C-alpha positions in Angstrom: -0.3 45.3 69.9 3.4 45.7 69.3 3.3 43.8 66.0 0.4 45.9 64.8 2.3 49.2 65.6 5.4 48.0 63.9 3.5 46.7 60.8 1.6 50.0 60.7 4.8 52.1 60.8 6.4 50.0 58.2 3.6 50.0 55.8 2.9 53.8 56.5 6.7 54.4 55.5 6.2 52.5 52.3 2.9 54.1 51.5 4.1 57.5 52.5 6.6 57.4 49.6 3.5 57.4 47.3 2.1 60.3 49.4 5.4 62.2 48.7 5.1 61.5 45.0 1.4 62.7 45.1 2.8 66.0 46.6 5.2 66.7 43.9 2.8 68.4 41.5 2.4 71.2 43.9 5.9 72.3 42.8 4.1 73.8 39.8 2.7 77.3 40.4 0.0 76.8 37.7 -1.1 73.4 39.5 -1.4 75.2 42.8 -3.5 78.0 41.3 -5.6 75.7 39.2 -6.5 73.4 42.3 -7.2 76.5 44.4 -9.7 77.7 41.9 -11.2 74.3 41.0 -11.8 73.4 44.7 -12.1 70.0 46.2 -14.0 68.5 43.3 -11.0 68.8 40.9 -9.7 65.5 39.5 -6.2 65.7 41.0 -7.6 66.4 44.5 -9.9 63.4 44.0 -7.1 61.2 43.0 -4.9 62.6 45.8 -7.5 61.4 48.3 -8.6 58.2 46.6 -5.1 56.7 46.2 -4.5 56.7 50.0 -7.9 55.2 50.7 -7.3 52.3 48.4 -4.0 51.8 49.9 -5.2 51.7 53.5 -8.0 49.3 52.3 -5.4 47.0 51.0 -3.4 47.4 54.2 -6.5 46.6 56.3 -7.1 43.5 54.3 -3.5 42.4 54.6 -3.6 43.0 58.3 -6.7 41.0 58.7 -5.3 38.2 56.6 -2.2 38.1 58.9 -4.3 38.1 62.1 -3.4 41.6 63.1 -5.9 44.3 64.1 -6.7 46.2 60.9 -7.9 49.3 62.8 -4.6 49.8 64.6 -2.5 48.9 61.5 -4.5 51.2 59.3 -4.6 54.1 61.7 -0.9 54.0 62.5 0.0 53.7 58.7 -2.3 56.6 58.0 -0.6 58.6 60.6 2.9 57.9 59.3 1.7 58.5 55.6 0.1 61.8 56.7 3.3 62.8 58.5 5.4 62.1 55.4 3.0 63.7 52.9 2.3 66.7 55.1 5.9 67.4 55.6 6.5 67.2 51.8 3.6 69.6 51.3 4.9 72.0 53.9 8.3 72.0 52.6 7.2 72.7 49.1 5.0 75.5 50.4 7.7 76.9 52.6 10.5 76.8 50.1 8.6 78.5 47.2 10.9 81.0 45.9 8.7 83.9 45.1 5.7 83.7 47.4 4.6 87.3 46.9 4.4 86.7 43.0 2.5 83.4 43.5 0.0 85.0 45.9 -0.5 88.0 43.3 -1.1 85.5 40.6 -3.4 83.5 42.7 -5.4 86.5 43.7 -5.7 87.7 40.0 -6.9 84.3 38.9 -9.4 84.3 41.8 -10.8 87.6 40.7 -10.7 86.7 37.0 -12.8 83.6 37.8 -15.5 85.9 39.1 -15.2 84.9 42.7 -15.8 87.2 45.6 -13.3 90.1 45.8 -12.9 91.7 49.4 -10.1 92.3 51.7 -11.0 89.5 53.9 -11.3 87.1 51.0 -7.9 88.3 49.7 -6.3 87.5 53.0 -7.9 84.1 53.1 -6.7 83.3 49.6 -3.2 84.6 49.9 -2.3 83.7 53.5 -1.5 80.0 52.9 0.8 80.9 50.1 2.5 83.8 52.0 2.6 82.1 55.5 2.4 78.4 55.3 1.5 76.9 58.7 3.3 73.7 59.6 0.5 72.7 61.9 -2.0 72.9 59.1 0.1 70.9 56.7 1.8 68.3 59.0 -0.5 67.7 61.9 -3.7 68.3 60.0 -2.7 65.9 57.2 -1.5 63.3 59.8 -4.9 63.4 61.7 -6.9 63.3 58.5 -5.0 60.3 57.1 -5.1 58.5 60.4 -9.0 58.7 60.2 -8.9 57.7 56.6 -6.6 54.9 57.4 -8.8 53.7 60.2 -12.0 53.6 58.2 -10.5 52.2 54.9 -8.6 49.6 56.8 -11.7 48.4 58.6 -13.7 48.3 55.3 -10.7 46.5 53.6 -10.6 44.0 56.3 -14.3 43.3 56.1 -13.8 42.5 52.3 -11.1 39.7 53.1 -11.6 36.4 54.6 -9.6 35.6 57.5 -6.5 33.3 57.3 -7.3 29.7 57.9 -6.3 28.1 61.1 -3.1 26.0 60.7 -3.2 22.4 61.7 -1.8 21.7 65.2 1.5 20.2 63.8 2.2 23.3 61.8 1.3 25.8 64.6 4.8 26.3 65.7 5.5 22.8 66.8 7.7 20.6 64.8 6.6 16.9 64.6 9.1 14.2 64.4 9.8 13.0 60.9 8.7 9.4 60.1 11.4 6.8 60.4 
């Protein structure tokens, strides 16, 4: 179990760097407005969710090939990936310079797109920009990626053949060289 946890943490740290890179486009205000209006079907959101799924499938296949539990390695690496990406997303949201102007632009774009305009909807649209919640970004992304890592790693492990068994003389025991 210890080897699976260490492998999951290590692989999560490496893949988490890709998660941080995928979080960088949110530095752009126009990107944030566009993805908020386009919804979950927008191609950047699909890519942002498909890349980790493929990574975790590869991680699960690698874990199975090495004789480790793909579910443990995948879920731990997903948890670490989510921590890194969620922290990056939260820091970008929290350190946005002019949150009020971004929230106003987002609301104007929302209304211009013909969406529902009421005080309650305005609060729902502007609240994540004005008051970013670390629990929603960091903990939510971590739990989501842990589940994605678990499922994708099990699927990836099912697609890979197990490592062949080593002959007895190569299983950690050295045989004497011939004389």
